[in-house]
C-alpha positions in Angstrom: -56.8 176.1 -163.5 -55.8 179.6 -162.3 -58.0 182.7 -162.4 -57.0 186.3 -162.5 -59.5 189.2 -162.2 -58.9 191.9 -164.8 -61.7 194.1 -163.5 -60.8 197.8 -163.0 -64.1 198.5 -161.2 -66.4 196.4 -159.0 -69.2 196.2 -161.5 -66.9 195.4 -164.4 -66.7 191.6 -164.9 -63.4 190.7 -166.8 -61.0 187.9 -166.1 -58.7 185.4 -167.5 -58.3 181.7 -166.7 -55.5 179.3 -167.7 -54.3 175.9 -166.9 -53.8 172.3 -167.8 -56.3 169.5 -167.8 -55.5 165.8 -167.9 -57.7 163.1 -169.4 -56.5 159.8 -167.9 -54.1 158.0 -170.2 -55.4 159.9 -173.2 -54.5 163.6 -173.4 -53.0 166.7 -171.8 -55.1 169.8 -172.5 -53.7 173.4 -172.1 -56.7 175.8 -171.7 -56.9 179.6 -171.9 -60.2 181.4 -171.3 -61.2 185.1 -171.4 -64.2 186.2 -169.3 -66.0 189.3 -170.6 -69.2 190.2 -168.6 -71.6 187.3 -169.4 -69.5 185.7 -172.1 -66.5 183.4 -171.9 -64.3 182.8 -174.9 -61.8 179.9 -174.7 -59.2 178.0 -176.6 -57.7 174.6 -175.8 -55.5 172.0 -177.6 -55.7 168.2 -176.9 -52.2 166.8 -176.9 -52.5 163.1 -177.5 -50.6 160.9 -175.1 -52.5 157.6 -175.6 -51.5 154.4 -177.1 -53.5 155.3 -180.2 -50.8 157.7 -181.4 -50.4 155.4 -184.4 -54.0 156.0 -185.5 -53.9 159.7 -184.7 -50.3 160.2 -185.9 -49.7 162.0 -182.5 -51.9 164.9 -183.7 -54.0 166.7 -181.2 -57.1 168.8 -181.7 -57.6 172.5 -181.4 -60.9 173.7 -179.8 -62.6 177.0 -179.5 -65.5 177.6 -177.0 -68.0 180.4 -176.5 -70.2 180.3 -173.4 -73.0 182.6 -172.2 -73.7 182.8 -168.4 -77.0 183.5 -166.8 -79.3 182.3 -169.5 -81.6 180.8 -167.0 -81.4 183.3 -164.2 -83.2 182.6 -161.0 -84.4 185.3 -158.6 -82.9 185.1 -155.1 -86.4 184.6 -153.6 -86.9 181.5 -155.6 -83.6 180.0 -154.3 -84.6 180.5 -150.7 -87.8 178.3 -151.1 -85.8 175.2 -152.0 -86.9 172.2 -149.8 -84.1 170.8 -147.6 -83.6 167.1 -148.6 -82.4 166.1 -145.1 -85.6 166.7 -143.1 -88.1 168.1 -145.5 -87.9 171.5 -144.0 -87.3 174.8 -145.8 -84.0 176.6 -145.9 -83.9 180.0 -144.2 
């Protein structure tokens, strides 16, 4: 996956992501996502490459996604109080 920042200003959060995913012996999936502030809109298409092409008639599947970031936002102070799993101490 490759990202490109489309932000004109530092506080403006816009970007685009594109690439290919591979599901082992099943599908190749081209993906395109557009990031706008806290939302991500994406589109992908599963290209069937498995042995089940007879059942699926070599048809893939088109998918749309909508994601929202920061639904459960933690304050920075809450993250600093996480206990270190190695020695039971606190992170500083």
